[in-house]
C-alpha positions in Angstrom: 23.4 5.5 20.6 20.5 4.1 22.4 21.5 2.2 25.3 20.1 -1.4 25.9 18.0 -0.2 29.1 16.4 2.6 26.9 15.6 -0.1 24.2 14.1 -2.5 26.0 12.2 -0.1 28.0 10.9 1.5 24.3 10.0 -1.8 22.8 8.1 -2.9 26.0 6.1 0.2 25.8 5.6 0.1 21.9 7.3 3.2 21.4 7.0 4.5 18.0 9.3 6.8 18.1 12.0 3.9 17.5 11.4 4.4 13.7 11.5 8.4 14.0 15.4 8.6 13.0 15.0 7.5 9.2 11.6 8.3 6.9 9.5 5.3 6.7 6.1 4.9 4.6 4.1 3.3 8.0 1.5 5.0 9.9 1.6 4.9 13.6 -1.1 1.9 13.4 1.5 0.2 11.2 4.2 0.8 13.7 2.6 -0.4 16.9 1.8 -3.6 14.7 5.7 -4.1 13.5 6.9 -3.4 17.3 4.5 -6.1 18.8 5.3 -8.4 16.2 9.1 -7.9 16.7 8.6 -8.3 20.7 6.7 -11.3 20.5 9.7 -13.1 18.4 12.2 -11.9 20.2 10.7 -13.0 23.7 10.3 -16.5 21.9 13.2 -17.2 20.1 16.1 -15.0 22.3 18.1 -14.3 19.5 16.4 -13.9 16.1 17.4 -13.2 12.1 15.3 -10.4 10.2 14.6 -10.3 6.7 13.4 -7.8 4.6 12.3 -7.1 0.8 11.8 -3.6 0.4 14.0 -1.3 2.5 14.3 2.0 0.4 15.9 3.9 3.0 15.7 1.5 5.7 12.9 3.1 8.0 11.6 0.0 9.2 14.9 -1.6 9.9 15.8 0.8 12.2 14.1 -1.1 15.5 15.9 -4.2 14.6 19.2 -2.5 14.1 19.4 -1.5 17.5 17.8 -5.0 19.1 20.3 -6.6 20.8 18.6 -10.1 20.4 18.6 -9.3 16.4 21.7 -11.0 15.4 21.6 -10.5 11.5 19.4 -8.4 9.4 19.0 -9.0 5.4 17.9 -6.4 3.3 16.7 -7.3 -0.2 15.9 -4.3 -2.7 16.3 -4.3 -6.3 16.8 -0.1 -5.9 14.4 0.5 -9.1 13.9 4.2 -10.2 10.0 3.6 -10.2 8.0 0.9 -9.0 4.9 -0.3 -10.6 2.0 -0.8 -8.1 -1.5 -2.5 -8.3 -3.1 0.9 -8.4 -2.1 1.2 -12.0 0.5 4.0 -11.7 4.2 3.8 -11.1 5.7 5.4 -8.1 9.1 7.2 -8.4 12.0 6.5 -6.2 14.4 9.1 -6.8 18.1 8.4 -5.7 17.3 5.1 -4.7 20.6 3.5 -3.5 21.7 1.2 -0.8 24.6 3.6 0.0 21.8 5.9 0.9 20.1 3.9 3.3 23.7 2.4 4.5 24.5 6.0 5.4 21.4 6.7 7.1 21.2 3.4 9.3 25.0 4.1 10.5 23.6 7.7 12.1 21.3 5.3 13.7 23.8 3.0 15.2 27.0 2.6 13.6 28.2 0.0 16.0 25.5 -2.3 14.8 26.0 -2.0 11.2 27.7 -5.4 10.9 24.5 -7.1 11.2 23.1 -6.0 7.7 23.6 -7.8 4.7 22.3 -6.0 1.6 21.5 -7.7 -1.5 20.5 -5.5 -4.7 18.4 -7.7 -6.6 15.0 -9.1 -7.1 14.0 -11.8 -4.6 13.2 -14.1 -7.3 16.5 -13.6 -8.7 18.6 -14.5 -5.5 20.2 -17.8 -4.9 18.5 -19.2 -1.6 21.8 -20.6 -0.8 22.8 -16.4 0.1 20.7 -16.6 2.8 23.0 -18.4 5.0 20.9 -18.3 8.6 17.3 -18.8 8.0 15.1 -15.8 9.2 12.3 -16.3 12.1 11.1 -12.9 10.9 10.4 -11.8 7.3 8.6 -8.2 6.4 7.6 -7.8 2.7 7.3 -4.3 1.6 8.9 -4.3 -2.0 6.7 -3.8 -5.2 3.2 -3.2 -4.6 1.8 -5.5 -7.1 -0.1 -9.2 -6.5 2.3 -10.7 -8.8 5.4 -9.5 -6.9 4.1 -10.3 -3.5 3.3 -13.7 -4.4 7.2 -14.4 -5.7 8.5 -12.6 -2.6 6.4 -14.9 -0.3 7.8 -18.0 -2.5 11.2 -16.9 -1.7 10.5 -16.1 2.1 9.1 -19.7 2.5 12.1 -21.2 0.8 14.7 -19.3 3.4 12.7 -18.9 6.5 12.9 -21.3 9.5 10.1 -23.6 9.6 8.8 -21.9 12.4 8.8 -18.3 11.3 6.4 -14.9 10.9 6.1 -13.5 7.3 4.5 -9.7 7.4 2.7 -8.1 4.4 2.8 -4.4 4.6 0.2 -2.3 2.5 -2.3 -5.4 2.4 -5.2 -3.0 1.7 -3.3 -2.6 -2.0 -2.0 -6.3 -2.2 -4.8 -7.9 -0.7 -5.4 -10.4 -3.8 -2.1 -11.5 -3.5 -2.2 -12.4 0.0 -5.4 -14.1 -0.5 -4.1 -16.2 -3.3 -1.0 -17.3 -1.0 -3.4 -18.0 1.9 -5.6 -20.0 -0.4 -2.6 -22.2 -1.6 -1.4 -22.6 2.0 -4.9 -24.0 2.5 -5.3 -26.0 -0.3 -1.8 -27.8 0.3 -2.5 -28.4 3.8 0.4 -26.6 5.3 0.1 -25.5 8.8 -0.4 -21.8 9.1 -2.4 -19.3 11.0 -2.8 -15.7 9.8 -4.1 -12.3 11.2 -4.7 -8.6 10.6 -2.4 -7.2 13.3 -3.1 -3.4 12.9 -3.1 -0.6 10.3 -2.4 -2.3 6.8 0.1 -4.6 8.2 -0.7 -8.9 7.9 1.2 -11.5 9.1 1.0 -15.1 8.6 2.5 -17.6 11.2 3.9 -20.7 9.8 4.5 -24.4 11.5 3.7 -24.0 15.0 3.2 -20.3 15.3 -0.3 -19.6 16.3 -1.0 -16.0 15.8 -4.1 -13.8 17.4 -5.0 -10.3 17.7 -2.1 -8.6 19.6 -3.5 -6.8 22.7 -2.1 -3.5 22.1 -2.6 -2.7 18.4 -6.1 -1.6 17.4 -7.9 -3.3 14.7 -8.8 -1.7 11.4 -12.2 -0.3 11.8 -14.8 -2.0 9.2 -15.6 1.9 8.1 -12.3 2.4 7.1 -12.2 -0.5 4.4 -11.3 0.6 1.2 -13.8 -1.2 -0.9 -11.7 -0.3 -4.4 -9.0 -2.1 -3.5 -11.0 -4.8 -1.7 -9.6 -5.2 2.0 -10.7 -8.9 1.8 -8.8 -9.7 5.0 -12.5 -9.1 6.7 -14.5 -11.0 4.2 -15.4 -14.9 4.8 -15.2 -17.5 2.0 -18.8 -17.4 0.8 -18.7 -21.3 -0.2 -17.5 -22.3 3.0 -19.8 -20.4 5.0 -22.9 -21.8 2.9 -21.5 -25.2 3.9 -21.5 -24.3 7.6 -24.7 -22.6 7.5 -25.9 -25.6 6.0 -24.6 -27.9 8.7 -26.1 -25.9 11.2 -29.8 -25.9 10.0 -29.6 -29.6 9.5 -27.9 -30.0 13.4 -29.8 -27.3 15.4 -29.6 -28.8 18.7 -26.1 -29.9 18.2 -25.2 -26.4 17.2 -27.1 -24.8 20.4 -25.2 -26.6 22.7 -21.8 -26.0 20.9 -22.8 -22.4 21.2 -23.5 -22.7 25.2 -20.3 -24.4 25.9 -18.5 -22.2 23.7 -19.6 -19.0 25.4 -19.1 -20.4 28.9 -15.3 -21.3 27.5 -14.7 -17.9 26.1 -16.0 -16.3 29.6 -13.6 -18.5 31.4 -10.7 -18.9 29.4 -10.2 -16.5 26.2 -9.1 -13.0 27.9 -6.4 -11.1 26.3 -4.4 -12.0 29.0 -4.9 -15.9 28.1 -4.3 -15.2 24.9 -1.5 -13.5 25.0 0.1 -16.3 27.5 -0.6 -18.7 25.3 1.0 -17.2 22.4 4.1 -16.6 24.4 4.3 -20.3 25.5 4.0 -21.7 22.1 6.7 -19.3 20.7 9.3 -20.5 23.6 9.0 -24.1 22.6 9.6 -23.3 19.0 13.6 -22.8 19.6 15.0 -25.7 17.4 17.4 -26.0 14.3 16.0 -24.4 11.1 15.1 -27.0 8.4 15.5 -25.7 4.6 12.4 -26.8 2.5 11.3 -25.7 -1.1 7.8 -24.5 -2.0 6.2 -22.6 -4.9 2.7 -21.6 -5.2 2.5 -23.4 -8.8 3.6 -26.9 -7.2 2.9 -29.5 -4.6 5.1 -28.9 -1.4 7.2 -31.5 0.6 8.3 -30.2 4.2 10.1 -33.7 4.4 6.9 -35.6 6.4 3.9 -37.0 5.2 2.7 -35.9 1.8 0.7 -32.8 1.4 -3.2 -33.7 1.0 -4.5 -33.0 -2.3 -6.4 -30.1 -2.4 -10.2 -30.1 -3.8 -10.8 -28.8 -7.3 -11.9 -25.3 -7.3 -15.2 -24.5 -9.2 -15.8 -23.3 -12.3 -19.1 -21.9 -13.8 -19.7 -22.4 -17.8 -22.2 -19.9 -19.5 -23.1 -20.9 -23.0 -23.9 -17.7 -25.1 -27.0 -18.6 -27.5 -27.2 -16.9 -30.6 -30.5 -17.9 -31.7 -29.3 -21.1 -33.2 -29.7 -24.5 -32.0 -27.4 -25.4 -29.0 -28.3 -29.3 -28.9 -25.0 -30.3 -30.4 -22.9 -27.7 -27.9 -24.9 -28.6 -24.9 -24.7 -32.6 -25.6 -20.7 -32.0 -25.8 -20.9 -29.9 -22.6 -22.7 -32.5 -20.7 -20.5 -35.6 -21.7 -17.2 -34.1 -21.4 -17.4 -31.1 -18.7 -18.0 -33.2 -15.6 -15.5 -30.8 -13.6 -18.0 -28.0 -14.2 -19.9 -26.7 -10.9 -22.6 -25.5 -12.9 -24.1 -25.0 -16.7 -26.0 -22.4 -17.7 -27.3 -20.8 -21.1 -27.1 -16.9 -20.9 -29.9 -14.5 -21.9 -30.2 -11.3 -23.1 -29.1 -9.6 -25.9 -25.5 -8.5 -25.3 -22.8 -10.9 -23.9 -21.1 -8.1 -21.8 -24.2 -7.2 -20.0 -25.6 -10.6 -19.6 -22.1 -11.9 -18.0 -22.0 -8.9 -15.8 -25.7 -9.7 -14.4 -24.4 -13.3 -13.2 -21.3 -11.8 -11.8 -23.2 -10.4 -8.3 -24.2 -14.1 -7.7 -21.2 -16.2 -8.4 -19.5 -18.4 -6.2 -17.5 -20.1 -8.7 -13.4 -19.4 -8.6 -13.4 -19.6 -12.6 -15.9 -18.5 -15.2 -15.7 -20.0 -18.9 -17.8 -18.5 -21.2 -18.6 -20.7 -24.5 -20.4 -19.8 -28.0 -22.9 -21.8 -29.3 -21.4 -23.3 -31.9 -18.3 -24.8 -29.9 -17.8 -28.7 -29.7 -16.2 -29.4 -26.5 -13.4 -32.3 -25.9 -12.5 -34.4 -23.3 -10.9 -33.0 -19.9 -11.0 -29.6 -21.8 -11.9 -27.7 -19.1 -10.0 -29.5 -16.4 -6.9 -28.9 -18.8 -7.4 -25.2 -18.8 -8.7 -24.5 -15.2 -5.3 -27.0 -13.9 -3.2 -24.3 -15.7 -5.1 -21.5 -13.9 -4.4 -23.3 -10.5 -0.6 -23.8 -10.8 -0.2 -20.2 -12.3 -1.9 -17.4 -10.1 -0.6 -14.4 -12.7 -2.8 -16.0 -15.4 -6.1 -13.8 -15.6 -7.5 -15.4 -19.0 -6.8 -18.8 -20.8 -8.2 -20.2 -24.0 -7.8 -23.0 -25.5 -6.5 -23.8 -29.5 -9.0 -23.5 -32.6 -9.4 -24.7 -35.9 -10.7 -21.0 -36.7 -8.3 -18.4 -35.4 -5.2 -16.5 -36.0 -2.0 -16.5 -34.1 -0.9 -19.3 -31.4 -4.8 -20.1 -31.1 -4.9 -21.7 -34.5 -4.3 -25.2 -35.1 -5.0 -27.3 -38.3 -7.9 -29.9 -37.6 -7.3 -33.3 -38.8 -11.0 -34.8 -38.0 -14.2 -35.0 -40.3 -16.6 -35.8 -38.0 -17.4 -33.9 -34.5 -18.3 -36.6 -33.0 -15.9 -39.4 -32.8 -13.3 -38.3 -35.0 -12.7 -34.7 -33.4 -12.7 -36.8 -29.6 -9.6 -38.9 -30.9 -7.9 -35.9 -32.5 -8.3 -33.9 -29.5 -6.5 -37.0 -27.5 -3.8 -37.2 -29.7 -3.3 -33.3 -29.8 -3.0 -33.2 -25.9 -0.1 -36.1 -25.7 1.7 -34.6 -28.6 1.8 -31.0 -28.0 4.0 -29.1 -25.4 2.5 -28.2 -22.1 3.8 -24.6 -22.3 1.7 -21.4 -21.9 1.8 -19.3 -24.8 1.3 -15.6 -24.1 -1.2 -13.8 -26.4 -2.2 -10.5 -27.2 -5.7 -11.1 -28.3 -8.2 -14.0 -28.2 -11.0 -15.5 -30.3 -14.5 -14.6 -28.1 -15.3 -18.4 -28.9 -14.1 -20.3 -25.8 -12.7 -18.4 -22.8 -12.0 -19.1 -19.1 -11.2 -16.2 -16.7 -10.9 -15.9 -12.9 -13.6 -14.8 -11.0 -11.4 -12.3 -8.8 -10.4 -10.4 -11.4 -13.5 -10.0 -13.0 -14.8 -8.6 -9.8 -11.5 -6.3 -9.7 -12.3 -5.1 -12.7 -15.9 -4.3 -11.8 -16.9 -6.8 -14.9 -17.0 -5.9 -18.4 -17.5 -3.2 -20.2 -21.1 -3.2 -20.4 -20.9 -0.6 -23.3 -19.7 -3.1 -25.8 -22.5 -4.6 -27.8 -20.6 -7.4 -29.8 -18.1 -10.0 -28.5 -15.4 -7.4 -28.9 -15.7 -6.9 -24.9 -13.1 -9.7 -24.7 -10.3 -7.6 -26.6 -11.2 -4.9 -24.2 -11.0 -7.0 -21.4 -7.5 -8.5 -22.7 -6.4 -4.7 -22.7 -7.0 -4.2 -19.1 -5.4 -7.3 -18.2 -2.3 -6.5 -19.8 -2.4 -3.2 -18.7 -2.2 -4.2 -15.0 0.4 -6.9 -16.0 -1.8 -10.0 -15.6 -1.4 -12.8 -18.2 -3.4 -13.5 -21.2 -2.4 -17.2 -22.1 -3.2 -20.0 -24.5 -3.3 -23.8 -23.5 -1.3 -25.2 -26.5 -2.3 -28.8 -25.6 -6.1 -28.3 -25.3 -8.2 -28.2 -28.3 -11.9 -27.5 -28.8 -14.2 -27.3 -32.1 -15.9 -24.2 -33.5 -17.5 -23.3 -36.5 -16.4 -20.3 -39.1 -18.7 -17.5 -38.5 -18.6 -13.9 -39.9 -17.4 -10.8 -38.0 -20.2 -8.1 -38.0 -19.7 -4.4 -39.0 -20.3 -3.7 -35.3 -17.9 -6.1 -34.2 -15.6 -4.8 -36.4 -15.9 -1.1 -35.3 -15.6 -2.0 -31.6 -12.7 -4.1 -32.6 -11.0 -1.3 -34.2 -11.6 1.0 -31.3 -9.9 -1.1 -28.8 -6.9 -1.2 -31.0 -6.6 2.3 -31.6 -6.7 2.7 -27.7 -3.9 0.3 -27.5 -2.1 1.9 -30.6 -2.6 5.2 -28.7 -1.2 3.9 -25.4 1.9 3.0 -26.7 2.4 6.5 -28.6 1.7 8.0 -25.5 4.5 5.8 -23.7 7.0 6.8 -26.3 6.4 10.3 -25.8 4.4 10.8 -29.0 1.3 12.9 -27.5 0.3 14.0 -31.2 0.4 10.5 -32.5 -1.7 9.1 -29.3 -4.1 12.0 -29.6 -4.8 10.7 -33.5 -5.3 7.2 -32.1 -7.6 8.0 -29.5 -9.6 10.0 -31.9 -10.0 6.8 -34.1 -11.0 4.9 -31.5 -13.9 7.4 -30.4 -14.7 7.6 -34.1 -15.2 3.6 -34.4 -17.1 3.6 -30.8 -18.3 7.1 -29.8 -19.2 5.7 -26.3 -16.0 4.1 -25.7 -15.7 5.8 -22.1 -12.1 4.2 -21.6 -10.9 6.1 -24.7 -12.7 9.2 -23.6 -10.9 9.3 -20.4 -7.6 8.8 -21.5 -8.1 11.1 -24.5 -9.2 14.1 -22.1 -6.3 13.4 -19.9 -3.9 14.2 -23.2 -5.8 17.2 -24.1 -5.6 18.4 -20.5 -2.1 17.8 -20.6 -1.6 19.9 -23.7 -3.5 22.7 -22.3 -6.3 22.3 -24.6 -9.1 21.9 -21.9 -12.0 23.1 -24.1 -11.4 20.1 -26.8 -11.5 17.8 -23.7 -14.6 19.3 -22.3 -16.4 18.9 -26.1 -15.8 15.3 -25.6 -17.6 15.0 -22.4 -20.6 17.2 -23.5 -21.5 14.7 -26.0 -21.1 12.0 -24.0 -23.5 13.6 -21.0 -26.2 14.2 -24.1 -26.2 10.4 -24.6 -26.2 9.5 -20.8 -27.4 12.1 -19.0 -28.3 10.3 -15.9 -24.3 9.1 -15.4 -22.8 11.1 -12.4 -19.3 10.2 -13.4 -19.7 11.7 -16.7 -20.7 14.7 -15.5 -17.9 14.8 -13.0 -15.3 14.6 -15.5 -17.1 17.0 -17.6 -17.0 19.6 -14.5 -13.0 18.8 -14.2 -12.7 19.7 -17.9 -14.8 22.9 -18.0 -12.6 24.0 -14.8 -9.5 23.9 -16.6 -10.7 25.5 -19.4 -11.7 28.5 -16.8 -15.6 27.8 -17.3 -15.9 28.0 -13.6 -19.9 28.8 -13.3 -20.7 25.8 -15.8 -18.3 23.5 -14.2 -19.9 24.0 -10.9 -23.1 23.3 -12.2 -21.7 19.7 -13.2 -19.9 18.9 -10.2 -23.6 19.7 -8.4 -25.5 17.8 -10.8 -23.2 14.6 -10.4 -23.5 14.9 -6.7 -27.4 15.2 -7.3 -27.3 12.2 -9.4 -25.0 10.5 -6.3 -24.9 11.7 -3.3 -22.5 9.2 -2.1 -19.7 10.4 -5.2 -17.0 11.4 -2.7 -14.8 12.6 -6.0 -17.4 15.1 -6.8 -17.5 16.5 -3.8 -13.8 16.9 -3.8 -13.9 18.4 -6.9 -16.4 21.0 -5.9 -14.5 21.7 -2.8 -11.4 22.8 -4.7 -13.6 25.1 -7.1 -15.2 26.7 -4.0 -11.5 26.9 -2.5 -10.3 28.5 -5.5 -13.2 31.2 -5.5 -12.5 32.0 -1.6 -15.5 30.5 -0.5 -13.1 28.6 2.2 -16.1 27.5 4.6 -18.2 25.9 1.9 -15.0 24.2 0.4 -14.1 22.6 3.8 -17.7 21.5 4.3 -17.7 19.8 0.9 -14.1 18.5 1.5 -14.9 16.8 4.9 -17.9 15.1 3.4 -15.8 13.7 0.5 -13.4 12.5 3.4 -16.5 10.7 4.9 -17.0 9.1 1.6 -13.1 8.4 0.8 -11.4 8.0 3.8 -8.3 7.0 2.3 -8.0 9.3 -0.8 -4.7 11.0 -0.9 -6.0 13.9 -2.6 -8.9 14.4 -0.6 -6.8 14.7 2.4 -4.4 16.8 0.9 -6.6 19.2 0.1 -8.2 19.5 3.4 -5.0 20.2 4.7 -4.5 23.4 2.2 -8.2 24.8 3.1 -6.9 24.7 6.9 -3.4 26.2 6.2 -5.3 29.1 4.1 -7.8 29.3 6.9 -4.9 29.9 9.3 -5.4 26.8 11.1 -1.8 25.5 11.1 -2.2 22.8 13.6 -4.8 21.1 11.9 -3.1 21.9 8.4 -0.1 19.8 10.0 -2.4 17.2 11.3 -3.9 16.6 7.7 -0.7 16.5 5.6 0.8 14.2 8.2 -2.1 11.9 7.4 -1.6 12.4 3.9 2.0 11.3 3.9 1.1 7.9 5.8 -0.8 7.2 2.3 1.9 9.1 0.3 5.2 8.8 1.8 7.4 9.9 -1.2 5.8 12.9 -1.8 8.5 15.6 -1.3 6.4 18.5 -2.2 3.9 17.5 0.7 6.8 17.3 3.0 8.4 20.5 1.9 5.2 22.4 3.0 4.8 20.3 6.1 8.3 21.8 7.3 6.5 25.4 6.4 3.9 25.0 8.3 6.1 23.6 11.2 8.1 26.8 10.8 5.1 29.0 10.8 3.5 27.3 13.9 6.8 27.6 16.4 7.9 24.3 15.7 11.4 24.7 14.5 13.1 21.7 15.2 10.2 20.0 13.6 10.2 21.5 10.3 14.0 21.4 9.8 14.0 18.0 10.2 11.4 17.3 7.7 13.7 19.6 5.1 16.8 17.3 6.2 14.6 14.3 5.1 13.7 15.9 1.9 17.4 16.7 1.3 18.6 13.3 2.1 16.1 11.9 -0.7 17.1 14.6 -3.1 19.8 16.9 -2.5 18.8 19.1 -5.0 15.3 19.6 -4.5 14.4 23.4 -5.2 11.7 24.0 -2.8 13.4 22.5 -0.1 16.4 24.5 -0.5 14.5 27.7 -1.2 13.1 27.4 2.5 16.3 26.2 3.8 17.8 29.3 2.5 14.8 31.8 3.7 15.3 30.1 7.0 19.2 30.9 7.1 18.5 34.3 5.9 16.4 34.6 8.6 18.9 33.5 11.2 21.6 35.9 9.6 19.1 39.1 9.9 18.3 38.2 13.6 21.8 38.0 14.5 23.0 41.1 13.0 20.0 42.9 14.9 21.1 41.4 17.7 
């Protein structure tokens, strides 16, 4: 039991050992950030209530449980056996139970267990009335998908105090979700402040809570930003920035004077001490009775005062795809009935996907609409589609109804003229049809609207497609990452009947075969999956996604030579692709062709000197060949290029262990576990290293943590048995 005086001193000193009693998936910087926020809230409100979504073992609850000023703790966790993740894989949580968490917390402070209220459910399923005391501190660390983070925020917003902190963990993974939340708060005129506190912790202050960067928590270095995950926290909004720059250029003298005044003010007033004192004073003023309010990201919000201001409409770029026919009819309709478009541009180039990817780098609009040249749009068609996107952030792609389509997109046409009668029909259609989105599994590549941020997240369209079938592949990727593809049943546009070319038919068949293969694989039918993947490659030999998955299943079935053959063919067609060379090297390595594998990895690095994965793979090969010093050099280079890659960090630790550098090996494994906190194998090996390097207590503690999660873990039990045998032998000798 921690005494009050001891706790107060440790919290004041931001002592991260307050988290040590229970395993927590937080780094040291994360823990510093969380303690800084806890200290600020308790100093402001006196007593406070803490709510957490995603508790697992209760590691992040510890400092609040023993905090005498924390009067109540809500722990919300639906306790899944595994959890989806924005990175495209599911992470296992074996033996994930509330009972286990409570037992661990009872060991921390049995006297304070009365504070805890547990709810085993998804936050979206909970009646807000169950939260009978509004929390001032909400911590979101549940399912690591953008969709779940937005849903968890909506719940917290409903039940928290009007002046409160809502804090997010692993913002490098769910950054797009937090970005959508901030955008919504801004658009709805809801008073808030936001700051990246430290590590991967991000905080939003609601109401009068004004956040500035805590003085004792280091900011995330910009050279550690994970570009693949899009750590957007450090990025400005390009449209807003451009508008501000234009204002500066138009008012140079005024800008110069404001800059001078601002510089003087910063030097005189804005030291860290002043900033901290100001935040503390504002927090002290927030002690008032909580007021309940309702808000979702999909609708307007009412806080009981004046209505929220109407947000400025987001911007859309409309691209018209010309197939060589006349554009007059299409462009005339777009000009008349697409007033909400920010710009309209005719695409140039032979292939749709490549032409659209060329535009991606310069896009400043929120949405992209792609229209075929035979389409005749109707009044308010674009705003009709984008309004749905504004309201439902989980929708990635939306399409209208068409007179030529399959499934939910089809609508029977009742007009003869595409000039006047079409417009009247579309107006009646809008009023008569239901305004409820319909989820679809495929779309007609005639008129499609997509979110720009999803396009960027996927790196654009697959440029290997030479027909409009790239839309089918894009829809597959959206659904694979749990992003919705929908049809708006009340929006209608006209298009002509067109023939499907053989090339388009082949590419469509390839996508459908890939989808069928994934379904077989999910059901455990590996042979059925392999047959489907082969069909996909037969239909489209350069379909890289199919080749990658096909080879992965072959490797799982211990057929590496066949996997290598796939990439031999692709490398022959695309000799300048560093990634294909890297994949080939992996397959050759698995096939035991080590010399050829090394050549492939070295060629990949020659083609792309900044390709971290190729350095990592070459390091593993050299490591297994006994060239440990060379392997370590390569792995360190991989770490420089991919500092947040768990595989790279783990492999460096293994190499240090083989070199006999136990301390360095332990440091690398500890860092790895901040990135992959649920890897019990790594925890067990860390325990072995600790025992071998004279840190017996640390090693035993690691083993106990592993066995608390999985009491039957074979490696941990074996190590514990060996340790007991050594102790017994020592006793006998003595």
